[in-house]
C-alpha positions in Angstrom: 0.4 0.0 -0.1 1.2 3.5 -0.6 0.6 7.1 0.8 -2.2 7.7 -1.7 -4.1 4.5 -1.0 -3.8 4.8 2.3 -4.8 9.0 2.1 -7.8 7.7 0.1 -9.0 4.9 2.9 -9.0 7.5 5.2 -10.6 10.3 3.4 -7.8 12.5 4.5 -4.9 14.2 2.0 -1.8 13.2 1.6 -0.6 15.6 3.1 -2.0 15.0 6.7 -0.9 11.5 6.6 2.2 12.3 5.9 2.5 15.1 8.4 0.3 12.6 11.0 3.2 9.8 10.2 6.0 12.2 10.8 5.2 13.7 14.4 4.0 17.3 12.9 2.4 19.2 15.7 -0.6 20.9 13.9 -2.2 17.4 13.2 -4.3 16.9 16.0 -3.9 14.0 18.3 -6.8 12.1 17.2 -6.3 12.4 13.8 -2.5 11.0 14.5 -3.7 8.1 16.0 -6.1 7.0 13.4 -3.5 7.2 10.6 -1.0 5.5 12.6 -3.5 2.3 13.5 -4.5 2.2 10.2 -0.7 2.6 8.8 -0.3 -0.7 11.3 -3.4 -2.3 10.6 -2.2 -2.3 6.5 1.4 -2.5 6.9 2.4 0.5 5.7 5.9 2.2 5.8 7.1 5.2 4.4 9.9 5.0 2.0 13.1 7.2 3.1 12.3 9.1 0.4 9.4 10.3 1.1 9.8 10.5 4.6 12.9 13.1 3.3 10.1 14.9 1.6 7.7 15.2 3.7 10.4 16.2 7.1 13.3 18.3 4.7 15.5 16.3 5.9 17.8 13.2 4.4 17.0 10.5 6.7 20.3 8.9 7.0 23.0 9.4 9.4 26.6 9.6 8.4 29.5 7.2 9.3 33.0 8.6 7.8 35.5 5.2 7.7 38.6 6.0 7.5 41.6 3.3 5.7 44.9 3.8 7.0 48.1 2.0 6.9 48.4 2.6 10.9 44.9 1.4 12.0 42.2 -0.4 10.5 38.9 0.2 11.6 36.9 -2.3 10.4 36.6 -4.9 12.8 34.5 -7.6 14.4 33.7 -4.6 17.2 32.6 -1.8 14.7 30.3 -4.5 12.8 28.3 -5.1 16.7 28.7 -0.9 17.2 26.9 -0.5 13.4 24.5 -3.5 14.4 23.2 -2.0 17.3 23.3 1.2 15.3 21.0 0.2 12.6 18.8 -1.2 14.8 17.9 2.1 16.5 17.9 4.1 12.9 15.6 1.2 11.9 13.0 1.7 14.2 13.3 5.3 13.5 13.1 5.7 9.6 16.4 6.6 9.3 19.1 5.1 7.0 22.9 5.2 6.9 25.1 6.2 4.9 29.3 4.5 5.4 31.6 6.7 3.8 35.0 4.7 3.3 38.3 7.2 2.4 41.5 7.5 3.4 43.1 9.1 6.3 43.9 12.2 4.3 40.5 12.9 2.7 38.4 12.4 6.0 37.9 16.0 6.7 36.6 16.0 2.7 34.2 13.9 3.5 32.4 15.6 6.9 32.5 18.8 4.9 30.7 17.2 1.5 28.0 15.2 4.0 27.4 19.0 5.1 27.7 20.4 1.6 25.1 18.1 0.0 23.0 17.5 2.8 23.6 13.8 2.3 22.9 13.4 6.3 21.1 14.6 9.4 23.9 13.7 11.6 27.4 12.0 12.1 28.9 9.2 14.9 32.4 9.4 15.2 34.5 6.4 15.7 38.1 5.9 17.1 38.7 9.1 18.5 42.1 10.4 19.6 43.4 12.7 22.0 43.4 16.4 20.5 41.3 15.3 18.1 40.9 18.3 15.1 37.3 16.2 13.9 36.0 18.0 17.4 36.4 21.3 15.7 35.5 20.5 12.8 32.0 19.0 13.3 31.3 21.9 15.9 32.0 24.4 12.7 30.0 22.1 10.4 27.2 22.6 12.8 25.9 18.9 12.3 24.4 17.2 15.3 27.0 14.5 15.6 28.6 12.0 18.8 31.6 10.4 19.1 31.9 6.8 20.6 34.5 7.4 22.7 36.4 10.8 23.7 38.6 12.8 22.6 41.4 13.2 25.2 41.1 15.6 27.9 38.7 17.9 25.4 36.2 19.4 27.6 34.0 21.1 25.1 30.5 20.6 25.3 30.1 17.8 22.9 27.9 14.3 23.0 29.7 11.2 23.6 29.4 7.8 24.6 32.7 5.9 26.4 34.0 3.2 29.1 35.6 4.3 31.7 38.8 2.6 30.1 41.2 3.8 32.9 39.0 2.2 35.9 38.5 -0.7 34.2 42.2 -1.4 33.4 43.2 0.0 36.9 40.7 -2.9 38.6 41.7 -5.8 36.3 45.7 -4.9 36.8 44.7 -5.1 40.9 42.6 -8.3 40.3 45.8 -9.8 38.8 48.2 -8.4 41.8 45.6 -9.6 44.4 46.3 -13.0 42.6 50.0 -12.2 43.6 51.2 -11.3 39.8 53.8 -8.9 39.6 55.5 -9.7 35.8 52.0 -8.2 34.4 52.0 -7.6 30.5 50.2 -5.3 28.9 49.3 -6.0 25.1 47.3 -2.8 24.0 45.8 -0.8 21.2 47.3 1.9 19.5 48.2 4.4 22.0 47.7 7.4 19.9 44.1 6.4 20.5 42.0 7.5 23.2 40.7 4.3 24.8 44.0 2.7 24.5 46.1 5.4 26.1 43.7 5.3 29.2 43.6 1.8 29.5 47.4 2.1 29.6 47.2 4.9 32.4 44.8 2.7 34.2 47.4 -0.1 34.0 50.4 2.0 35.7 48.6 3.5 38.2 47.8 -0.2 39.9 51.5 -0.9 39.7 52.4 2.3 41.1 49.8 2.0 44.1 51.9 -1.4 44.6 55.4 -0.4 44.2 55.9 -2.5 41.6 57.6 -1.0 38.5 56.4 -0.9 34.8 58.4 -3.3 32.2 58.8 -1.6 29.0 59.8 -4.7 27.4 56.4 -6.0 29.1 54.2 -3.5 27.5 52.6 -3.3 23.7 51.3 -0.9 21.8 49.8 -1.7 17.9 46.9 -2.7 15.6 44.4 -5.2 17.9 45.0 -8.2 15.6 45.1 -12.2 16.7 48.7 -12.7 14.8 49.8 -9.2 16.4 49.5 -10.0 20.1 50.7 -13.7 19.4 53.9 -12.0 18.0 54.3 -9.8 21.3 53.2 -12.7 23.5 55.5 -15.3 22.1 58.4 -12.3 22.5 57.4 -11.5 26.2 57.4 -15.3 27.0 60.7 -16.2 25.8 62.7 -13.3 28.1 64.6 -14.4 31.0 61.8 -12.6 33.6 58.5 -13.7 31.4 55.3 -12.4 32.3 53.0 -14.3 34.5 50.2 -12.9 33.7 49.0 -10.9 30.5 46.1 -7.7 30.6 45.2 -7.5 27.0 43.1 -4.6 25.0 40.8 -6.8 22.7 39.1 -10.4 23.0 40.8 -10.7 19.5 44.1 -10.1 20.9 43.4 -12.3 23.5 43.1 -15.2 21.4 46.2 -14.4 19.7 48.4 -14.4 23.5 46.6 -17.7 24.3 48.3 -19.3 21.2 51.4 -17.9 22.1 50.8 -19.5 25.9 50.2 -23.2 24.3 53.3 -22.8 21.7 55.3 -22.3 24.9 54.0 -25.3 26.9 52.3 -23.4 29.2 48.9 -23.8 30.7 46.2 -20.8 30.9 45.1 -20.2 34.1 48.2 -22.2 36.1 51.0 -21.1 34.6 50.0 -18.0 32.9 47.0 -15.6 33.9 45.2 -13.7 31.1 42.2 -11.1 31.5 41.1 -9.4 28.3 38.7 -6.6 27.2 35.7 -8.5 26.2 33.4 -6.1 23.6 30.2 -8.8 24.2 30.5 -9.7 20.7 27.3 -11.1 19.5 29.4 -13.7 17.0 32.6 -14.2 19.0 31.3 -15.2 22.5 33.5 -15.7 25.4 32.6 -19.1 26.1 29.0 -20.2 26.9 27.5 -20.9 30.8 31.5 -20.3 31.8 33.9 -17.8 30.2 36.8 -18.7 28.9 38.6 -15.6 29.1 38.1 -13.5 32.8 37.3 -10.0 31.4 36.1 -6.8 31.1 33.0 -7.0 29.9 31.3 -4.4 28.0 28.5 -4.2 24.8 29.5 -2.6 21.9 26.0 -3.3 20.2 24.6 -1.4 23.3 27.0 1.4 22.5 26.0 1.1 19.0 22.4 1.4 20.0 23.0 4.5 22.3 25.0 6.4 20.2 22.0 6.4 17.8 19.4 7.5 20.1 21.2 10.8 21.0 22.1 11.7 17.8 18.3 11.4 16.6 17.2 12.9 19.5 19.6 15.8 18.8 18.4 15.7 15.1 14.6 16.1 16.2 15.3 18.6 19.1 18.4 20.6 18.3 18.4 22.6 21.6 18.9 19.9 23.9 21.8 20.4 25.5 25.3 17.7 24.6 25.1 14.0 26.4 28.2 12.6 27.9 27.7 9.2 29.0 30.5 7.3 31.1 29.7 3.6 31.2 31.8 0.9 34.1 32.5 -2.3 33.0 31.6 -5.9 34.3 34.8 -8.0 35.9 33.9 -11.8 35.2 35.6 -14.4 36.0 36.6 -17.3 33.7 38.9 -20.1 33.1 41.8 -17.9 32.3 43.2 -16.5 35.6 44.9 -18.2 38.7 47.4 -17.8 41.8 50.9 -16.6 40.4 52.9 -19.8 41.3 54.5 -19.3 44.3 58.6 -18.7 43.1 57.0 -15.4 41.4 54.9 -14.0 44.3 
């Protein structure tokens, strides 16, 4: 059924039906309820183009994805975030516009989206310390939400982040309480804000126990299984090898597990592993009993929430910025145990 047919059935003009479906205030509540009930009964859903014509909006949210030689944004974590955001867009009749560009073309991509009016809002991924995109988007004037935070930038912009510093301090404390002192950190690229905060949390926990951080037990690079495997293998070959690993990604933790196994060691007995687990839909941390002890966070839920915030600001431009800092849960798995007595 199209708009013309629905309007004819209701005995209303197409303009009235369109305005009722899109929540225009000049349409009476009785008429709106009547139109909504009929649309539901006859399974009518306006196309994105029809919504755009009715509202004067593009009915799309932009995501600019940089392809870099230094880091890779498109991964299972990003896919889960997009799935969560997409659920929210779909309920509100919005589409998603993904623009994949080289790093040096990222600013131009944002400006083009604004100039062409191809999106009504933007979600920013992978914030860095002193991220220039914050100032750029404030200048452009499109509503935006950052998944994460841009360093110590205190300007009023919307973001949703997890408490990375507290999360990794708590995880390090947990390993210290088990008697571990040689705790390795397998981190992400530390120009990224989340990785910098995680290292600071790890170092703060060590300092509070008078444990000296060891540079040879710290790695910061793209969070892949292969990179983590190589770093862990090199660390396990050191004369004073780590007895525990704190890992920034579940995918990286799989690489650490491979290195530990190849070294002839048993996870949870000889070597402990705590990882950050983004609660991925298609890469689960075990079933009833988690494989890894993990700081747990749902990136899919973060995608839903970022989408909700940007849509709210599109509908109500005068809303103040929303800034949400989520705590993680520390869930116990099979990958941790007390340090061997000779190491305590």
